[in-house]
C-alpha positions in Angstrom: 18.4 -28.4 -6.7 16.3 -30.1 -3.8 12.6 -29.0 -2.5 11.3 -29.5 0.0 8.1 -31.6 1.2 5.4 -29.1 3.2 2.3 -30.1 5.2 -1.4 -29.2 3.9 -1.1 -26.2 6.6 1.9 -24.8 5.1 -0.3 -24.9 1.6 -3.3 -23.6 3.3 -0.8 -20.3 4.8 0.4 -19.2 1.2 -2.1 -16.8 0.5 -2.3 -15.3 3.7 1.7 -15.0 3.4 0.9 -13.3 -0.2 -1.4 -11.2 1.6 0.6 -10.0 4.1 4.0 -9.2 1.3 1.1 -7.1 -0.8 0.0 -5.1 2.5 4.2 -4.0 2.3 3.9 -2.1 -0.5 0.2 -2.4 -2.4 0.2 0.8 -4.3 3.2 -0.6 -6.3 2.0 -4.3 -6.9 -1.4 -3.6 -7.8 -0.2 -1.2 -10.1 2.7 -3.6 -11.6 -0.4 -6.0 -11.9 -2.5 -3.7 -13.7 0.5 -2.7 -16.0 1.0 -6.8 -16.8 -2.7 -7.5 -17.8 -2.1 -4.4 -19.8 0.7 -5.8 -21.7 -1.0 -9.0 -22.7 -4.0 -7.3 -23.7 -1.9 -5.5 -26.2 0.3 -8.9 -26.9 -3.0 -10.8 -27.3 -4.6 -8.3 -29.9 -3.1 -10.0 -33.4 -5.6 -13.4 -33.9 -3.7 -16.8 -33.2 -0.3 -15.1 -33.5 -1.3 -12.9 -30.5 -1.9 -16.3 -28.5 1.2 -17.7 -29.2 3.2 -14.7 -28.3 1.6 -14.2 -24.8 2.4 -17.7 -24.4 6.1 -17.2 -25.3 6.4 -14.3 -23.2 5.0 -15.7 -20.2 7.7 -16.9 -18.5 9.8 -13.7 -18.7 7.1 -12.0 -17.5 6.4 -13.6 -14.5 9.8 -14.0 -13.6 9.4 -10.1 -13.8 6.6 -10.6 -11.3 7.8 -12.9 -8.8 11.0 -10.1 -8.8 9.0 -7.6 -7.1 7.3 -10.3 -4.9 10.8 -11.2 -3.9 12.5 -7.6 -3.3 8.9 -6.5 -1.3 9.3 -9.9 0.7 13.5 -9.1 1.6 12.8 -5.5 2.9 12.4 -4.8 6.3 9.1 -4.8 8.1 7.5 -1.2 8.5 8.2 0.4 11.8 5.0 -1.0 14.9 3.9 2.7 15.2 3.0 2.2 11.0 2.4 -1.3 10.5 0.0 -0.4 7.4 1.7 2.3 5.6 3.5 1.4 2.2 7.3 1.3 1.7 8.6 5.4 0.2 9.4 2.9 -2.9 9.8 5.5 -6.3 11.1 2.9 -8.5 9.4 2.8 -11.9 6.8 0.2 -12.6 7.6 -0.5 -16.0 11.4 -1.9 -15.4 10.7 -4.0 -13.1 7.9 -6.0 -14.9 10.6 -6.3 -17.7 13.2 -7.4 -15.6 12.9 -10.5 -16.6 14.3 -10.1 -20.0 18.2 -10.6 -19.5 21.1 -13.0 -19.4 18.3 -15.8 -19.5 16.0 -14.5 -21.7 16.8 -16.7 -24.1 15.7 -20.3 -22.6 12.8 -18.3 -21.0 11.7 -17.7 -24.9 12.1 -21.5 -25.4 10.2 -22.5 -21.9 7.6 -20.0 -23.5 7.3 -21.6 -26.4 7.1 -25.2 -24.8 4.4 -23.8 -22.6 2.4 -22.3 -25.8 2.4 -25.5 -27.3 1.0 -27.5 -24.6 -1.9 -24.9 -24.1 -2.4 -25.3 -27.8 -2.7 -29.1 -28.0 -5.1 -28.4 -24.8 -7.3 -26.2 -26.8 -7.5 -27.9 -29.8 -8.7 -30.7 -27.9 -12.0 -28.6 -27.1 -13.0 -29.0 -30.6 -14.5 -32.7 -29.6 -16.6 -31.0 -27.4 -17.9 -27.4 -29.5 -17.2 -28.0 -33.0 -13.7 -25.6 -32.7 -16.0 -22.9 -30.6 -13.8 -22.1 -27.9 -10.9 -23.2 -30.2 -11.5 -19.6 -32.6 -12.7 -17.1 -29.5 -9.3 -18.0 -27.6 -7.3 -17.3 -30.8 -9.4 -14.7 -31.4 -10.5 -15.3 -34.8 -14.7 -15.4 -33.5 -16.5 -13.6 -30.8 -18.4 -14.9 -28.6 -22.2 -14.1 -28.0 -25.0 -14.1 -25.1 -26.7 -17.3 -27.1 -23.2 -19.3 -27.4 -21.9 -18.3 -23.8 -25.1 -20.9 -22.2 -24.6 -23.6 -24.8 -24.1 -27.2 -23.4 -21.4 -27.5 -25.5 -19.4 -24.6 -24.7 -20.0 -25.5 -21.0 -18.1 -29.4 -21.9 -15.5 -28.1 -23.7 -14.9 -25.6 -21.0 -14.9 -28.0 -18.5 -12.3 -30.3 -20.4 -10.1 -27.1 -21.0 -10.0 -26.9 -17.3 -9.6 -30.4 -16.7 -6.9 -30.7 -18.8 -4.6 -26.9 -18.3 -5.0 -27.9 -14.7 -2.0 -30.3 -15.0 -0.3 -27.9 -17.9 -0.4 -25.5 -15.0 1.0 -27.6 -12.4 3.6 -28.8 -14.5 4.8 -25.2 -15.1 4.7 -23.8 -11.5 8.1 -23.2 -10.6 9.9 -23.7 -14.1 10.0 -19.8 -15.2 12.0 -19.3 -11.3 14.4 -22.3 -11.8 15.2 -21.4 -14.9 15.1 -17.2 -14.5 17.0 -17.7 -10.9 18.8 -21.2 -10.7 20.1 -21.1 -14.0 18.6 -24.5 -14.6 18.0 -25.4 -18.8 14.1 -25.5 -19.3 14.2 -29.6 -19.3 15.7 -29.8 -15.9 13.5 -26.7 -15.0 10.4 -28.7 -15.8 11.4 -31.8 -14.7 12.4 -30.5 -11.0 9.1 -28.3 -10.9 6.9 -31.7 -12.1 8.9 -33.2 -8.8 8.4 -29.8 -6.5 4.2 -29.9 -6.8 4.2 -33.8 -6.9 5.9 -33.7 -3.6 3.6 -31.3 -2.3 0.4 -32.3 -3.4 -1.4 -32.0 0.2 0.1 -28.6 0.0 -1.2 -27.7 -3.3 -4.3 -28.9 -2.5 -4.9 -27.0 0.5 -3.7 -24.1 -1.6 -6.7 -24.5 -3.9 -9.2 -25.1 -0.8 -7.7 -21.8 0.8 -8.1 -19.9 -3.2 -11.6 -21.3 -4.0 -12.8 -20.6 -0.5 -11.2 -16.9 -0.8 -11.4 -16.0 -4.4 -14.8 -17.6 -5.1 -17.1 -18.5 -2.4 -16.5 -16.2 0.1 -16.8 -13.2 -2.4 -19.9 -14.4 -4.1 -21.5 -15.3 -0.6 -20.8 -11.4 0.8 -22.2 -10.6 -2.9 -25.4 -12.6 -2.8 -25.9 -10.8 0.5 -25.5 -7.6 -0.4 -27.5 -8.2 -3.3 -30.5 -9.4 -1.2 -30.1 -6.1 1.5 -29.5 -3.7 -1.3 -31.4 -4.5 -4.6 -31.2 -0.7 -5.7 -27.4 -0.9 -5.5 -26.3 -4.0 -7.9 -24.0 -1.9 -10.2 -22.4 -0.4 -7.4 -22.3 -3.5 -5.4 -21.0 -5.2 -8.4 -18.5 -2.4 -9.0 -17.1 -2.1 -5.3 -16.5 -6.0 -5.5 -14.7 -5.9 -8.9 -12.2 -3.4 -7.4 -11.5 -4.9 -4.2 -10.5 -8.5 -6.8 -8.3 -6.0 -9.0 -7.0 -4.1 -6.2 -7.0 -6.9 -3.3 -7.1 -9.9 -4.0 -5.6 -10.3 -7.3 -2.3 -9.2 -6.5 -2.3 -11.2 -3.0 -2.8 -13.9 -5.1 0.4 -13.7 -7.2 2.5 -12.6 -4.5 1.3 -16.4 -2.8 2.8 -17.8 -5.9 6.1 -16.5 -5.1 5.8 -17.6 -1.1 5.0 -21.0 -2.5 8.4 -21.0 -4.4 10.4 -19.6 -1.1 9.0 -22.3 0.9 9.5 -25.5 -1.2 13.0 -24.1 -2.4 13.7 -22.4 1.3 14.7 -18.8 -0.1 16.2 -17.4 3.1 14.2 -14.1 3.4 16.5 -12.5 5.7 19.5 -13.2 3.6 
């Protein structure tokens, strides 16, 4: 198992490549992601237990999403005369989403348990800043009202959570695919994932800037300009921006996760 070292420019292009994969079959990938979110909403329903169930199942469903992205990426390009026409695939969405449940199901569940433990530890640390409010909200033990949402202690705890949870996410970035596709044990997969991310820190830094620009700054700028130009259409504008995020940006972002794995571990899309 060898991870290539990429340039910052290659990382900058991951989101664009993810959008290219999305364009090949936008209906299927958007619907798949919506089903993914619905499944996790159901899994997270029970207080406390839902947090751990969702965490344990995350690697399995991640493999399902990446299976779909890999299949779309390996398919031939659409004909030149109809470049935007989606592929005429009619396979059902749920079997693809649940395709991670297979031979590697047990190590993926073990990986999810480790991920859940790490996430729980980081979440528990937020109690140092807000008295455990974020901890209770994330575990489904308490609702969050408007007053609490602007509380400075809650803001500090969220910043702390983001700061410490980011290394956890990066460490686990490639582990589901290394376990599910390459057959590595969870420990070896975590090691190689950390090595791959550290070796490609420039690419990941550029990728993060690209996601921040396209996924946050650009939509906020467009939304603000439209609000100034059409103040009476605030609800409609917010609805349009939300739909574009759900149906275009989010699936492209998911596909970019696969692209980063493909480039770092060199998957031949012509195979």
